[in-house]
Every structure is written in structure tokens, then in C-alpha cells.
C-alpha positions in Angstrom: -31.3 4.3 29.2 -31.7 0.8 27.9 -34.2 2.0 25.3 -31.8 4.7 24.2 -29.0 2.3 23.8 -31.1 -0.1 21.8 -32.2 2.7 19.6 -28.7 4.0 19.1 -27.3 0.6 18.4 -30.1 -0.8 16.2 -29.1 0.8 12.9 -25.3 0.3 13.2 -25.8 -3.4 14.1 -28.2 -3.9 11.2 -25.7 -2.3 8.8 -22.8 -4.3 10.2 -24.9 -7.5 10.1 -25.8 -7.0 6.4 -22.1 -6.5 5.4 -21.0 -9.4 7.6 -23.6 -11.5 5.9 -22.0 -10.7 2.5 -18.5 -11.3 3.9 -19.4 -14.3 6.1 -17.0 -16.7 4.4 -14.2 -14.2 4.6 -14.1 -14.3 8.4 -12.9 -17.9 8.3 -11.0 -17.9 5.0 -7.3 -18.7 4.9 -6.4 -18.9 1.2 -8.7 -18.3 -1.7 -8.5 -19.2 -5.4 -7.3 -15.6 -6.2 -3.6 -16.3 -6.2 -3.0 -13.3 -8.4 -4.2 -11.0 -5.6 -1.7 -8.5 -4.3 -3.0 -9.4 -0.8 -0.1 -11.9 -0.8 2.4 -9.0 -0.3 0.4 -7.7 2.6 0.3 -11.1 4.2 4.0 -11.3 3.7 4.6 -8.0 5.5 2.4 -9.2 8.5 4.3 -12.5 8.6 7.6 -10.6 8.8 6.3 -8.3 11.5 5.3 -11.3 13.7 8.8 -12.7 13.5 10.7 -9.4 13.7 8.6 -7.0 15.6 11.6 -5.7 17.6 13.6 -5.0 14.4 11.4 -3.2 11.8 14.2 -1.0 10.3 15.6 -2.7 7.2 13.6 -5.1 5.1 16.1 -7.5 3.3 13.6 -9.7 1.5 12.5 -7.4 -1.4 14.3 -5.6 -4.2 17.8 -6.3 -2.7 16.7 -4.6 0.4 14.6 -1.5 1.3 13.8 0.4 4.4 10.9 -1.3 6.2 8.7 1.8 5.9 9.0 1.5 2.1 7.1 -1.9 2.2 3.7 -0.2 2.8 2.0 2.0 5.4 2.0 -0.4 8.3 -1.3 0.0 10.3 -3.3 -2.8 8.7 -0.4 -5.2 8.6 0.4 -4.5 12.3 -3.3 -5.1 13.1 -3.1 -8.4 11.2 0.1 -9.4 13.0 -1.4 -8.6 16.4 -4.5 -10.6 15.7 -2.5 -13.6 14.4 -0.3 -13.5 17.5 -3.2 -13.1 20.0 -5.5 -15.7 18.5 -3.0 -18.1 17.1 -4.0 -17.6 13.5 -1.9 -17.9 10.4 -1.1 -14.5 8.8 -3.4 -15.3 5.9 -6.4 -16.1 8.1 -5.8 -13.1 10.3 -5.6 -10.8 7.2 -8.9 -12.0 5.9 -10.5 -11.8 9.4 -9.3 -8.2 9.9 -10.2 -7.0 6.4 -13.7 -8.7 6.8 -14.2 -6.7 9.9 -13.2 -3.4 8.3 -15.3 -4.2 5.2 -18.3 -4.7 7.5 -17.5 -1.5 9.4 -17.1 0.7 6.4 -20.9 1.5 6.0 -21.2 1.7 9.8 -18.7 4.5 10.1 -20.4 6.2 7.1 -23.6 6.0 9.0 -22.1 7.5 12.1 -20.6 10.4 10.2 -23.8 11.1 8.3 -25.7 11.0 11.6 -23.3 13.4 13.1 -23.7 15.8 10.2 -27.5 15.6 9.7 -28.9 14.3 13.0 -31.1 12.1 10.9 -31.0 8.4 11.9 -33.3 7.1 9.1 -31.6 8.9 6.2 -28.2 8.1 7.5 -29.3 4.5 7.7 -30.6 4.5 4.2 -27.4 6.0 2.8 -25.3 3.3 4.6 -27.7 0.5 3.6 -27.7 1.5 -0.1 -23.9 1.9 0.0 -23.7 -1.6 1.3 -25.7 -3.1 -1.6 -25.3 -0.9 -4.6 -22.3 0.6 -6.4 -23.1 3.8 -8.4 -19.7 3.3 -10.2 -21.3 0.3 -12.0 -23.7 2.6 -13.6 -21.4 5.5 -14.3 -18.2 3.7 -15.4 -18.4 1.1 -18.1 -14.9 -0.2 -17.3 -16.0 -1.1 -13.7 -19.2 -2.7 -15.0 -17.3 -4.8 -17.5 -14.8 -5.8 -14.9 -17.5 -7.0 -12.5 -19.6 -8.4 -15.3 -22.9 -7.1 -14.1 -24.9 -3.9 -13.3 -25.4 -5.1 -9.7 -22.7 -6.5 -7.5 -20.4 -5.9 -4.6 -17.7 -3.8 -6.2 -16.1 -3.2 -2.8 -15.9 -6.9 -2.1 -14.4 -7.6 -5.6 -11.8 -4.9 -4.9 -11.0 -6.5 -1.5 -10.6 -10.1 -2.5 -9.4 -10.7 -6.1 -7.6 -7.4 -6.3 -6.3 -7.4 -2.7 -7.4 -3.9 -1.8 -7.4 -4.6 1.9 -5.6 -1.4 2.9 -7.9 0.7 0.6 -11.0 -0.9 2.1 -9.7 -0.3 5.6 -9.0 3.3 4.8 -12.6 3.7 3.6 -13.8 2.6 7.0 -11.4 5.1 8.8 -12.1 8.2 6.6 -15.6 8.9 8.0 -14.2 8.6 11.6 -11.4 11.1 10.7 -13.9 13.5 9.1 -16.2 13.3 12.1 -13.2 14.0 14.5 -12.2 17.0 12.3 -15.7 18.4 12.4 -15.9 17.9 16.2 -12.5 19.6 16.6 -13.6 22.6 14.5 -16.8 22.9 16.6 -15.3 22.3 20.0 -12.0 24.1 19.5 -10.6 21.8 22.2 -7.0 20.6 22.4 -8.4 17.1 23.2 -10.3 17.0 20.0 -7.4 18.3 18.1 -5.4 15.4 19.4 -8.2 12.9 18.5 -8.5 14.3 15.0 -4.7 14.1 14.5 -4.7 10.5 15.6 -7.6 9.7 13.3 -5.9 11.5 10.3 -2.6 9.6 11.1 -4.5 6.3 11.1 -5.7 6.9 7.6 -2.2 8.0 6.4 -0.7 4.9 8.0 -3.1 2.6 6.2 -3.4 3.6 2.5 -2.1 6.3 0.2 -5.3 6.6 -1.8 -7.4 6.9 1.3 -5.1 9.7 2.5 -5.8 11.8 -0.6 -9.5 11.1 -0.3 -9.4 12.3 3.3 -7.6 15.5 2.2 -10.4 16.1 -0.3 -13.1 15.3 2.2 -11.4 17.7 4.7 -11.3 20.4 2.1 -15.0 19.9 1.3 -15.9 20.0 5.0 -13.9 23.3 5.5 -15.6 24.9 2.5 -19.0 23.8 3.8 -18.3 25.2 7.3 -16.8 28.5 6.0 -19.0 31.6 5.6 -18.8 33.3 2.2 -16.7 36.0 3.9 -14.3 33.4 5.2 -13.5 31.8 8.6 -9.7 31.6 8.4 -9.4 30.2 12.0 -11.0 26.9 10.9 -8.5 26.5 8.1 -5.6 27.2 10.4 -6.8 24.7 12.9 -7.3 22.1 10.2 -3.8 22.7 8.8 -2.4 22.4 12.4 -4.2 19.0 12.8 -2.8 17.8 9.5 0.7 18.8 10.6 0.3 17.1 13.9 -1.0 14.0 12.2 2.0 13.9 9.9 4.2 14.3 13.0 2.6 11.3 14.5 3.1 9.2 11.3 6.4 10.6 10.0 8.6 7.8 11.4 6.7 5.5 9.1 6.2 7.9 6.2 9.4 10.0 6.1 10.0 12.4 3.2 12.3 10.0 1.5 9.6 7.3 1.4 7.2 9.8 -0.1 9.7 10.7 -2.7 10.4 7.0 -3.6 6.7 6.4 -4.0 6.2 9.4 -6.1 9.1 8.4 -8.4 8.0 4.8 -8.7 4.3 5.5 -9.2 4.9 5.3 -13.0 6.0 1.6 -12.6 2.4 0.4 -12.1 0.1 3.1 -13.5 2.1 4.8 -16.2 3.9 8.1 -16.3 1.7 10.7 -14.5 4.2 13.5 -15.1 1.6 15.3 -17.2 -0.9 15.0 -14.3 1.6 16.5 -11.8 2.4 19.3 -14.2 -1.3 20.1 -14.8 -2.2 19.8 -11.1 -2.0 23.5 -10.4 -4.4 24.2 -13.3 -6.8 21.4 -12.2 -6.6 22.8 -8.6 -7.3 26.3 -9.8 -10.3 25.2 -11.9 -11.6 23.1 -9.0 -11.3 26.0 -6.5 -13.2 28.3 -8.9 -15.9 25.7 -9.5 -16.3 25.0 -5.8 -16.4 28.7 -5.0 -19.2 29.1 -7.5 -21.1 26.1 -6.1 -20.5 27.3 -2.6 -21.9 30.8 -3.4 -25.0 29.3 -5.1 -25.7 27.0 -2.2 -25.3 29.8 0.3 -27.8 31.9 -1.7 -30.2 29.0 -1.7 -29.7 28.7 2.1 -28.3 25.1 2.0 -26.9 24.2 5.4 -23.3 23.1 6.0 -24.3 19.4 6.0 -25.9 19.7 2.6 -23.1 21.7 1.3 -20.5 19.1 2.4 -22.5 16.2 0.9 -22.7 18.0 -2.5 -19.1 19.2 -2.6 -17.7 15.8 -1.5 -19.7 14.0 -4.1 -18.6 16.4 -6.8 -14.9 16.3 -5.9 -14.7 12.6 -5.4 -16.7 11.8 -8.6 -14.6 14.2 -10.7 -11.4 12.1 -10.3 -12.6 8.7 -11.6 -15.2 10.1 -14.0 -12.9 12.5 -15.8 -10.5 9.6 -16.3 -13.3 7.3 -17.5 -15.2 9.8 -19.7 -12.6 12.2 -21.0 -9.3 10.3 -20.4 -8.0 13.1 -18.1 -5.9 11.9 -15.2 -6.3 14.5 -12.5 -4.2 12.4 -10.1 -2.2 9.2 -10.5 -4.4 6.0 -10.8 -7.6 8.1 -10.9 -10.0 5.1 -11.6 -9.2 3.6 -8.2 -11.1 6.4 -6.5 -14.4 5.1 -7.7 -14.7 3.3 -4.3 -14.7 6.7 -2.6 -17.1 8.0 -5.2 -19.5 5.3 -4.3 -19.6 6.3 -0.7 -19.9 10.0 -1.5 -22.7 9.5 -4.0 -24.6 7.2 -1.7 -24.7 10.0 0.8 -25.5 12.7 -1.7 -28.3 10.8 -3.4 -30.1 9.8 -0.2 -29.9 13.2 1.4 -30.7 14.9 -1.9 -33.9 12.9 -2.0 -34.7 13.9 1.5 -36.1 17.3 0.5 -38.6 15.5 -1.8 -39.5 12.7 0.6 -40.2 15.0 3.5 -42.9 16.8 1.5 -44.9 13.5 1.4 -47.4 12.6 4.1 -45.8 10.4 6.8 -47.7 7.3 5.7 -46.4 7.7 2.1 -42.9 8.3 3.3 -43.1 5.2 5.5 -44.5 3.1 2.6 -41.6 4.4 0.4 -39.1 3.3 3.0 -40.6 -0.1 3.2 -40.6 -0.3 -0.6 -36.9 0.6 -0.8 -36.2 -2.0 1.8 -38.1 -4.7 -0.1 -36.5 -3.7 -3.4 -33.0 -4.1 -2.0 -33.7 -7.7 -0.9 -33.2 -9.1 -4.4 -29.8 -7.4 -5.1 -28.7 -8.2 -1.6 -29.4 -11.9 -2.3 -27.4 -11.6 -5.5 -24.6 -9.9 -3.6 -24.5 -12.7 -1.1 -24.3 -15.3 -3.9 -21.6 -13.3 -5.6 -19.5 -13.0 -2.5 -19.9 -16.7 -1.7 -18.7 -17.7 -5.2 -15.8 -15.3 -4.9 -14.6 -16.6 -1.6 -13.9 -20.2 -2.5 -11.1 -21.7 -0.4 -8.2 -23.7 -1.8 -5.5 -26.1 -0.6 -2.6 -23.6 -1.0 -0.1 -26.5 -0.7 -1.1 -27.6 -4.2 -0.4 -24.2 -5.9 2.7 -23.5 -7.9 3.3 -20.3 -5.8 3.5 -22.4 -2.6 5.5 -25.2 -4.1 8.1 -22.8 -5.6 8.4 -21.0 -2.3 9.0 -24.3 -0.4 11.6 -25.4 -3.0 13.5 -22.2 -2.6 13.3 -22.4 1.2 14.7 -26.0 1.2 17.4 -25.5 -1.4 18.7 -21.9 -1.3 19.9 -21.6 2.3 18.9 -17.9 2.4 20.3 -17.1 -1.0 18.7 -14.5 -3.1 16.4 -15.6 -5.9 14.3 -14.0 -8.6 10.6 -14.8 -9.1 7.9 -12.8 -10.9 4.2 -12.4 -11.0 2.1 -14.2 -8.4 5.1 -16.4 -7.3 6.9 -13.2 -6.3 3.9 -11.9 -4.5 3.5 -15.0 -2.4 7.1 -16.0 -1.9 7.6 -14.2 1.4 4.2 -15.1 2.6 5.6 -18.6 3.0 9.3 -18.2 3.4 12.1 -15.8 4.3 13.9 -16.3 1.0 15.1 -12.9 -0.2 14.3 -11.9 -3.8 15.2 -9.4 -6.4 11.5 -8.5 -6.8 8.8 -7.9 -4.2 5.3 -6.9 -3.5 5.2 -3.1 -3.6 7.1 -1.6 -6.5 6.3 1.9 -5.4 8.7 1.4 -2.4 11.8 0.5 -4.5 14.9 2.5 -3.6 17.2 1.2 -6.3 16.5 3.2 -9.4 17.9 0.5 -11.8 15.7 -2.3 -10.5 12.8 -1.5 -12.9 15.0 -1.5 -16.0 16.8 -4.7 -15.0 13.6 -6.6 -14.2 12.0 -5.5 -17.4 15.0 -6.7 -19.4 15.1 -10.1 -17.8 11.4 -10.7 -18.2 11.0 -9.3 -21.7 14.4 -10.0 -23.3 13.6 -6.9 -25.4 16.2 -6.3 -28.1 18.4 -9.1 -26.8 17.9 -11.5 -29.6 19.9 -14.7 -29.2 21.9 -13.1 -26.3 18.8 -13.0 -24.0 20.1 -15.7 -21.7 23.6 -14.2 -21.5 22.3 -10.7 -20.7 19.9 -12.1 -18.1 22.7 -14.0 -16.5 24.9 -10.9 -16.3 22.1 -8.9 -14.5 21.3 -11.7 -12.2 24.9 -12.2 -11.1 25.4 -8.5 -10.7 22.5 -8.4 -8.2 23.5 -11.5 -6.3 20.7 -13.8 -7.6 21.5 -17.5 -7.3 18.3 -19.0 -8.9 15.4 -17.9 -11.0 11.8 -19.2 -11.3 10.6 -19.0 -14.9 7.0 -19.6 -16.0 6.2 -20.7 -19.5 3.1 -20.1 -21.6 1.2 -22.9 -19.9 2.2 -21.9 -16.4 0.1 -22.7 -13.3 0.8 -19.3 -11.8 -1.6 -16.4 -12.2 0.4 -14.3 -14.7 2.5 -15.0 -17.8 5.3 -12.6 -17.3 8.2 -14.1 -19.2 8.2 -13.2 -22.9 10.8 -15.8 -23.9 11.1 -18.5 -21.2 12.8 -20.8 -23.7 15.9 -18.6 -23.5 16.5 -19.8 -19.9 16.0 -23.4 -20.9 18.8 -23.0 -23.4 21.3 -21.0 -21.4 20.7 -22.0 -17.7 21.0 -25.3 -15.8 17.6 -26.6 -14.7 17.2 -27.3 -11.0 13.5 -28.3 -10.8 10.4 -28.4 -13.0 6.7 -28.8 -12.7 5.0 -28.8 -16.0 5.7 -25.4 -17.7 7.1 -23.9 -14.5 10.8 -24.3 -13.9 13.6 -23.2 -11.6 17.1 -22.6 -13.0 20.5 -22.1 -11.4 22.1 -18.8 -12.3 25.5 -19.5 -14.1 28.5 -18.6 -12.0 26.5 -17.7 -9.0 28.1 -17.0 -5.6 26.7 -17.7 -2.2 28.2 -14.4 -0.8 26.7 -11.0 -1.2 30.2 -9.4 -0.6 33.0 -9.4 -3.2 36.5 -8.0 -3.2 37.1 -6.2 -6.5 39.4 -3.6 -7.9 38.0 -0.1 -7.8 38.3 0.2 -11.6 36.1 -2.9 -12.1 33.1 -1.3 -10.4 30.1 -0.1 -12.3 30.5 3.7 -12.0 27.7 4.9 -14.2 24.0 4.0 -13.9 22.9 1.8 -16.8 20.7 3.7 -19.3 18.6 0.6 -20.0 18.6 -3.2 -19.8 21.0 -3.6 -22.8 23.5 -1.2 -21.4 25.7 -3.9 -20.0 29.3 -2.7 -20.8 30.5 -1.8 -17.3 28.2 -4.4 -15.6 29.8 -7.2 -17.8 33.3 -6.2 -16.6 32.1 -6.1 -13.0 30.5 -9.6 -13.3 33.7 -10.9 -14.9 35.6 -9.5 -11.9 33.3 -11.5 -9.5 34.5 -14.7 -11.2 38.2 -14.0 -10.9 40.2 -16.6 -8.9 42.0 -13.7 -7.2 41.4 -12.1 -4.8 40.1 -14.7 -2.2 36.3 -14.6 -1.7 34.8 -12.5 1.0 32.3 -13.9 3.5 29.1 -12.2 4.3 26.9 -13.0 7.3 23.8 -11.3 8.6 23.9 -10.7 12.3 20.4 -9.2 12.4 17.8 -7.9 10.0 19.7 -4.6 9.9 23.4 -5.6 10.4 26.0 -7.8 8.8 29.7 -8.8 9.1 32.1 -9.2 6.2 35.4 -10.8 6.4 37.9 -10.4 3.5 41.5 -10.2 2.5 42.3 -6.9 0.7 45.1 -5.3 -1.2 45.6 -1.6 -2.1 43.1 -0.3 -4.7 40.6 -3.0 -3.7 37.2 -2.4 -2.3 34.3 -4.5 -1.2 31.2 -4.6 -3.4 28.1 -5.5 -1.4 25.1 -6.6 -3.3 22.6 -4.8 -1.1 20.7 -1.7 -2.0 22.6 1.4 -1.0 20.8 3.8 1.4 22.2 6.7 3.4 21.0 4.9 6.5 23.7 2.3 6.2 27.1 2.7 7.9 30.3 0.7 7.7 33.2 0.3 10.1 36.4 -1.7 10.1 37.7 -2.9 13.5 35.4 -0.2 15.1 36.7 2.6 12.9 34.2 4.3 10.4 34.8 3.3 6.8 33.7 4.9 3.6 30.4 3.7 2.2 29.1 4.8 -1.2 26.8 3.6 -4.0 27.9 2.1 -7.3 26.2 2.6 -10.7 24.0 -0.4 -9.9 22.6 1.2 -6.8 24.4 -1.2 -4.5 26.9 -0.6 -1.7 30.6 -0.2 -2.0 32.7 -0.3 1.2 36.1 1.4 1.1 37.7 -0.1 4.2 41.1 1.5 3.8 42.8 -1.6 5.2 45.3 -4.2 4.0 45.3 -7.9 4.6 42.5 -9.4 6.8 39.7 -7.0 7.3 36.6 -7.4 9.4 33.9 -5.0 8.2 30.6 -4.4 10.1 27.6 -2.9 8.3 24.8 -1.3 10.3 21.5 0.3 9.2 20.0 2.9 11.5 18.0 4.9 8.9 20.4 7.9 9.1 19.7 11.4 10.2 16.3 11.5 8.5 14.9 8.6 10.6 16.5 10.0 13.8 14.7 13.3 13.3 11.5 11.5 12.2 11.4 9.4 15.4 12.0 12.4 17.6 9.2 14.3 15.8 6.8 11.3 16.2 7.5 10.9 19.9 7.2 14.7 20.5 3.9 14.6 18.6 2.6 11.7 20.7 3.7 13.6 23.9 1.9 16.8 22.7 -1.3 14.9 22.1 -1.2 13.2 25.5 -0.4 16.5 27.2 -3.3 18.2 25.4 -5.7 15.5 26.5 -4.6 15.5 30.1 -4.7 19.3 30.4 -8.1 19.5 28.8 -9.4 16.9 31.2 -8.0 18.8 34.2 -9.5 22.0 33.0 -12.9 20.4 32.6 -12.7 18.9 36.0 -11.9 22.2 37.7 -14.8 23.9 35.8 
């Protein structure tokens, strides 16, 4: 038994050790020199989870407030928060530790899945070994090669650290596990394996959106490979059932409204993919026809299910980034990012494709070939280690402009909302709880005017000499009290302000370090609640950033001496109390993003709550004189249903596991 254990563990340990050797410095890293990395936003989410693990409903720190599930799928961030709590680490250190582990595990899980499919330890080992060292995308995609600056290098590691693709790298490690569980479920036809596969699928969905699509593609390839030419409809029904159960498990964190928000906002970072969505049925039909032809050909050639899957998965995953690279055809949004999945699929297909040729060689030649491949990989492995070491240079984060700006806001704003942009915005809530108009995950924005307003403030497009006045109107309309502005010689990672000089002319300077300054917003108010006449509200959604007519009147109303100011006080992360003096025809404008999950009450009686044209809340308390208004967020009917479905799905999985175990015991 000891020999079998050693034999079973030898290859996975060797693969993990190789990747851990590359990522060695990452295990102990707290902050790197890559301050432009979006990993800052993920660290901020984990930091928030540590402090508010009992109240993960509303997230008031980004975009004027969003539902917590809109920040990002939570599995990686929850893992980071757990590790930080248990081991007493900072969120930044825990993030790098956890992602280093998943980075090292990615080729290991690929090995396990390949071994499960092919029953070949050696070829599974070579596929994982080569995947660890070589990236086929560097050869096939000139844009990736130019980005890394070499033909040989750790593209996965570059994606992980400078670009902050921690969730994507984590999903890459989980996808083979989910596919293995699906294959076992289809083979065993056991409720226990259905539950295991559903949990595995849900784990991918709760980690990364790109990984979820890649898993769907891999599942399709696996089903086609397992299906006879005449069809095996039961396997497809089982797979659909597993997928539905997986969504049931995850839906309290990925409700339909969050999916809709992400789909709507996808254009904010990758361009308008409306054409890709419209052409998707055509692409899908063409892909199905092509896969059908390939399936038929492989069946006639008597290629086994494992070989069919490896070929189909490589073709499907390669088509997405290569069509975008070679033909400028976007089959799905952000197609180039799927080159990481393509690297894994091609590593499997190339190694097992060569298997038919190698196995024709005499054993001594095959052994010599294996030794030669191992020797040849030593040189690129050494280059990879050197590259990773150079990429993982630590810094003293306290000296960065991102940290210093965050600390200034924390010390001077007393919880007031601010605006920052670029890397300062990414890192702001990794260091403080200062709420901001921006944030770290634009796809999760609920307020549909946020993008246009932010663009106008940063670009001053078409504003001319009114740039400062227009920016001040928007900032006041959204309750911003101070703004961090970076000049052309900024120390932050990005130069995001087209005309920083406009703020120097029109705003009062609060602090400055070189070409980075913080300005007070003119006429700012410390409260997020304001008593205004109903006819002074913004009723129509602005068309663009220069459409300020109604907003200007609304902002002017905020500065009126009458009525008396309203007080606003958070009582929890998802509730607040407003105290105000009201007259007939007056309402309370609340500078928090409107969402159907918010509810208002006055002295315990439900009050009207609607959205204005700016996407913020308006309370109609229907009271006169002193009014105490309570705001509560519970997610609304959608989240209530989602939570019930999730718990029922968990109960179903547990019941299936217990009943299967009892049946096996009686047998």
C-alpha cells in the first residue's frame, strides 16, 4: 500500500513542486510593485468580508452602493478572508498565498483529470509538466507574445500578478475537478456523484465568469465525446440537471439581476459586444455543425471518448481567442482572455496526440525521448523561475501614492464619499472604508448613469472652459465631498484625467504630493439625505455627461437655506436612519443607488421609495414636520427566493449523499 501511495503521489507532488518553485516568492508576498493590478479590488472585497462577515448584503463602498453579490463571485475572496483570519495575515498576504496555492494546483488538477480520462500516468504527467512551463498562446498569438516580451515565459503567472487574474487562475484549477466530477456522475449515475458534480460546478461559477463559460464548453465537449453517433439523450439530461442544481446552489450569490447587470456593463471594459451576442446563434450553429462533422469522423476512425474529448476541447477553446486574434471576430465578450484555457486544452491535446506516434517506438527509444523532453524543459524552466522572481518584487506600500491618498481620505473625510480613479480607486478600499463613487468591478454597477458621469468628470469631453463647473455639479449630485486628481506626472499607475488643470482652477486644494492632488468639492454636504421639493428632482435620466439641465436645478436645491438640512446615519451596512423636517410637496433625496431591495418606513409605517433620474433613491414619507425615516435593504423578493432555492439545493445534495450511502451500506 505504501508503494501504491508513493506511486500515486509522485507525479502530482512533482508537478506542484515545479509550479511552487516558480511561484515561491508569491507565497510570502504582501504587496508587489504592480500597483496597477486589479488584484487590489479583490483584496478590498476580502478585507470587507473579514470585518462584515455577518452582513454581506449591501456594499456601500463602491459606486454609491451596490448589492454585495455584485462586487464579484465570492469564493476566492471568502477563502482569502478565511485564511487571513485563521493565520493572522493581512488580506494582501492571504490573497497572494491562496492564489499561489491555486496557481500551483492548476497543473495538478489537469493531471488528475487527464489520468482519469486516459489511465496513463506518464502522458498525463507530461501534459501537466509542459503546461506548467510552456504557453502555446505565445506561439499562436502575437498580441500575447508582445505583451510578455518573449517566446518563452509564464503567461499564467503574468496574468496572475501584474493583471490580477487571481479568480481566473483559481477557476482554471477548479475546472478539471468539475469535469472529472461530471464524467464520474455520468458513468456512475449515482445521486451522490450528481451532488458532487453540482458542488464542483457551483465552485467554478462562484469564482470567475470566464471560467464558468470555459466549464460549459468543456462539459459540452465531454458530452459529445461520450455520446454515440445515434445519441445518448440521458447523459445530456443528467448534465442539464447537474447544471441546474449547481445554479441552485450558487443563485443566492449570482441572482438573475446580477447576471443582467454584468451583461449590461460588459461593454464598459471590453467594448460593445452587442454584435457578438446577436451573432451568437449563428456561431453556435456553425460550431455544432463543425463538431458534428468532427465527431462523425473520429467515430469512423474509432477514436475513443478520451481522444474525442481532448480534440474537441482543444478546438472549441482555441477558436475563441484565435478567431479574435487572427480574424478580429469576437465569438464571446473579451475573447482574448480565454487563451489561458486554450493553453491547458492544447497542452493535453498535443501530448496525447503525440502518444500514438511515441507508442510505436521501442520502449528504450520512448524512454530516451522522455528523458530528452525533461532535459529540454530545464532551460525554459530556469528562465521561467527568473522571470517569476523579477515579477514578484515586493515594495513598501506605505510609500505609494495609492496608500497615502487612502490614508488621507481616512483621516480627513470621516466616512464621507470621495471620488478617485485608476489605481487609487482600486486600492482605496483595500486600505480604508472610505466610500467612493468609483470602485473595482465596473461590471457590477447598478446605477446606469455612473459610466457617463465618470467619463465626463475624467475626460471633460466637450465641456471647454466649463469643465470644472460641470464636474462640480455631478460630484455634488452624487454626494461626493472630495476628489483625488492625478496630473501628467502622477505617481499612480494610470493617467486617467484628461484635464487635471481644470480642477486646480475651479476647486479648493486640500492636499498635494507632486502632481497628485486632492480637492474639496465646492458646496459639498456631509449628509447623503436632502429635503427637496418634488419638482426639483431629476426626473429624466441624463443622456450624456453634458446633459446637466435638471441636475443643475437639483444641485441648486441642495444649497438652498430652506428647508433645514436632513441628517443621515448608517446603523449597519444595510440600514440607515434619516431625520428631517418636511413640508407638503417635499421629499427626501437620498444619494444612495436605488435598488428594489431597499425599503423605507416612517415611524414604523411603510413609505414610498422610488428612483430618480440619477439612479438614486427618493423617499416619499408622506409626513409633515419632524420625520424619522428608516431605510433597510433586504435584497427584495428576488433575494428571498434565491436564498430559499440555495438552501433547498444544499438540502437536496445532502439528502442524495446520505440516501446513496445508506443504499450502498444495505447492499
